C-alpha positions as CSV (number, residue, x, y, z in Angstrom):
1,M,0.0,0.0,0.0
2,I,1.3,3.5,-0.9
3,E,1.6,5.9,2.0
4,P,0.3,9.4,1.5
5,M,2.9,12.2,1.3
6,P,3.0,14.6,4.2
7,P,2.1,18.2,3.2
8,S,5.6,19.5,3.6
9,E,7.0,16.9,1.2
10,F,4.2,17.5,-1.3
11,L,4.8,21.3,-1.3
12,A,8.6,20.7,-1.8
13,F,7.8,18.3,-4.6
14,L,5.6,21.0,-6.3
15,V,8.3,23.6,-6.0
16,Y,11.0,21.3,-7.4
17,L,8.7,20.3,-10.2
18,G,8.0,24.0,-11.0
19,V,11.7,24.8,-11.1
20,L,12.4,21.8,-13.4
21,L,9.6,22.8,-15.8
22,A,10.8,26.4,-15.9
23,I,14.3,25.3,-16.7
24,C,13.1,22.9,-19.4
25,I,11.2,25.8,-21.1
26,Y,13.6,28.6,-20.5
27,V,16.8,27.0,-21.7
28,P,15.6,25.9,-25.2
29,V,13.9,29.3,-25.7
30,K,17.1,31.2,-25.0
31,V,19.2,28.9,-27.2
32,V,16.7,29.3,-30.1
33,S,16.6,33.1,-29.7
34,K,20.4,33.3,-29.7
35,W,20.5,31.2,-32.9
36,R,17.9,33.3,-34.6
37,R,19.7,36.5,-33.6
38,M,23.0,35.2,-35.0
39,R,21.4,34.2,-38.3
40,R,19.6,37.6,-38.6
41,A,22.9,39.4,-38.0
42,R,24.4,37.8,-41.2
43,T,21.7,39.3,-43.5
44,H,20.5,42.5,-41.8
45,L,23.0,45.4,-41.6
46,T,22.9,48.9,-40.2
47,C,25.0,51.5,-42.1
48,R,27.9,52.9,-40.0
49,I,27.7,56.3,-41.8
50,C,23.9,57.1,-42.0
51,G,22.3,54.5,-39.7
52,F,20.1,53.1,-42.5
53,R,18.9,49.5,-41.9
54,F,19.0,47.2,-44.9
55,L,19.2,43.7,-46.1
56,R,22.6,42.5,-47.3
57,R,22.3,41.8,-51.0
58,D,25.9,41.7,-52.1
59,A,29.1,40.4,-50.4
60,E,30.3,43.9,-49.6
61,G,27.2,45.2,-47.9
62,T,26.9,48.5,-49.7
63,C,24.3,50.8,-48.2
64,P,21.5,51.6,-50.7
65,H,20.9,55.0,-49.0
66,C,24.4,56.6,-49.0
67,Q,26.3,54.0,-51.1
68,S,29.1,53.6,-48.5
69,R,30.6,50.1,-48.0
70,N,30.1,48.6,-44.6
């Protein structure tokens, strides 16, 4: 026969379960967001001269607004 858990052990179990679930959700979300940010940095540029945001279309990353190379 299974003995019932005392209330203090049950509450501790709930706290540990909540922490475990938070970690299991938080870590993958942070990893995926970092990966997406790194991928976006390869294609989206901000011009150092005029501050215009644009998509990189060529290897040099020439700004379509002021024609400077970034």
